[in-house]
N, C-alpha and C positions, 0 to 999 in steps of 0.2 A: 530477482531483485528485491532488496529489502532495504531496510532503514540504516543509514549512517549513524554512529553514535555521536549525538550532538544535543545542544540545548540552546534556548534564546539567550544570549549574553554570555555564556561561558564556553571555555573549551574549544570546541570545534568551530564555532562563530567567530572564532577570531579571523576567520577567513572571509569575514563579511564584506569586506573591501571588495566588492564585485568588480569584474573587469568589464563588465556590461551592465547597463542600467537595470535596476531591479532584479539583479541576479547575485550569484556567488562566484568565488575564485574557483576556477576549474580544479577538479580533483579526480584522481584514480578512481573514487567511490562511484563517479558517474560512468564508468566504462564496463562493458561486457565482460573484457578480460579479467577485470577485479573479481566481478561475481562469479565467473567461471571457476577462477581459482578458490575462492570461498566455498562453493559447492562441491568442489572436488574433494575439498579437505572434509566436509561435513559428510560426503557419501562414504568415504574412506573410515571415518569415524562410526558411522552407523553400521557399516558392514562389519567391523571389528568388535564393537562393544555394544551395539544398539542404541547408541546416543543419538536422539532424534535432532538435536542441535536447540538453538535459543528460540524464543518466542520474541519476533522483534516488537520492540517498545514494551516488552514484558507482559506477563499474564494480565495485569491489570488493564492494559490498553485493548487487549482482546475481549476482556469481560466487559469493558465499557460499551463496546460496539454490540455485544450480544445483548446487554441491558436494554440498550435502546432498541434492538429489534423486537425483543420480547414486550417492552413497555408499549410500542407502537402496534403490537399484535401483527407482525408481518406473518402471512401465511406461511406454513411450513413448505408449501409448494411453490412459493416464490422463487424465481430464478436469481441466483446470486453469482457474482463475478468477483473473483479475489485477483486483483491486478497486481502482478508481482508476487504470487504466491510463496516462493520460495521453498521451505520444507512442507508446506501444507497443513501445517498444524491447526491453522485457523478453520480450514475446510473441515478437517477431522473433528473439531469441537461442534462446528454447525450439524454437521452429518449425525453426530452422537445425540444432538438436541432434536432430531427428526426432520430437519431441513433436508430436502429430497431432490433438490435440482441445484446442486452447487457446482462451479467450475472454477478451476485455478489455471491462470496462465502465467508463465515466465519466458523472457527471451533467452535464459541460460538452459539448453538441454539437460544440464547435470542437474539444475534445480528441480526439473520435472522427473528425473530419474529418480532423485532422492525422495521426492514428495510421493512419487509411486510406489516405492518400497515402504514407506511409512505407513501409507494408505493400505496396502496389501498386508501389513503386519497387523493393522487395526481391524480388518477384515469388512472394510467399508467399499466395495466394489462399485457403487453407484456414483461415486465423486468422478467428475470429468476432469481430464487434465490435458492442457494442450500447450506446445511450445509455440509461443506467440510473441511478436515484438508489437507492443500495444500501439506504437508510433506508426506502425505498418501493418495495421490488422487484417485479417482475412475477412470476407464477407459474411462468414458464418458468426462472427463476433459481435452481435446486435441482439435487441429485444430483451435486454436483462431488466428485471424489476429494480436490483439494486447492485451498485458497484462499490467496492471496497478497496480503499488503498492505505497501506501503512508502511510508508516510507519510500514508494516508487517514484513519486513525483519530486520528493527530496533527492533521490539520486540522479534522476534526469537532469533536475536543476544545476547539477555539478559537472554534467558532461561537458569534456573540454571543446567540444565540437559544435558551436551555435546552439547553446542551452536556450537561448531565448526563442528560437525557432521550434525548438523540440517541445518547449513547454506550450507553446501555441498549438501544435499539432498534437500533444496530448489532450487538450481540451477539445479538439475536432473529434478525436477519436472515442473520446468519452461520450460526446454528444451522440455519435452513432451507436455506441454500445449499449446505451440506456434507451428504454422505451420512455415514451411522453410520460411526465409526472413521475418517473423513476428516481430514486434516491441515490446519492452518491455520498460516501462515509469516508472522510480522509482524515488521516492522523499524521501530523508533520512535526519534526523537530527542529526544522529550519525557517519556517514560515509563521508569521504571526497571523491573526485572525485578519486583521485589515488587509494584509498583503494577499492573503489567499482569496478574499472577496474580490479583490481587485483581479486576480489571475481568472477567476471562474466568472467574471461578471457577464460575460457573453452566454446567454442561453441557460443560465443557473440562477437560481435565488436562495438565499440562506433560510434553513429552516429551524436550525437550532446550533448552539455551542454546546459540546458536552463538557462536564467539569474534568479538570485535570489537576494534577499535584502542581503546588506553586513552590517557588523559592525565593529567598531574599538574598540579594547580593549588593553590597555598597549602599545600603539603605534604601534600595529599590526593589519592588516585587515584580514577580513575572512568572510564567508558566513555563514548565520544562517542555511539555508539548502541546500543540493545539489539536483540538479534534473537532471537526465542523461536520454538519449535515446539510447537504445541498439537495435540492430537488431540480430536475430539468423542467424548464418552462414550457 
């Protein structure tokens, strides 16, 4: 699962007339069927021409998170979980930088199949991959130093079936996955800083807002994405 294409105040967010308080109008982008279809196409493209697919939110977004990890001197043996890893490109970059305990999960088996092929091509056998529904995780999904989300929370927020409850379950799953004082790095194109602070107010505290591109529309300025670092209390 990965990020829908949207921004605060333009395009996709015309759907912000939510059908539930604090949420968004339901969309196919919030369903497993949509992402299975996406990764089926990407897997076929990789098999036919070696195309690894796109980097969700772009390379700049990935580099932003890596720079934060380097700035904070996150140990190379820190356990890192990529929630909704998609094609696994972020895991590949972390492994190339020397991070030795990285895990990617996705609820789409086709995404895990694709990321597995890409990781095999890159010759990085130590990366761990698991088919996992983060809203109903296995007991082994715990004790991570860092959890990273680039668009998965966004997609969950668009689920046509009880998105509000699924967001609450996401926070519970995150709390179980992270060790005490562990860090959660989230990049969102649907939620503002204040909204994310509210969503993750229980059990987490804000550490830092990472700089992201800005845009001006109708005389008002905003950010195309929001990137925050939380720490588990």
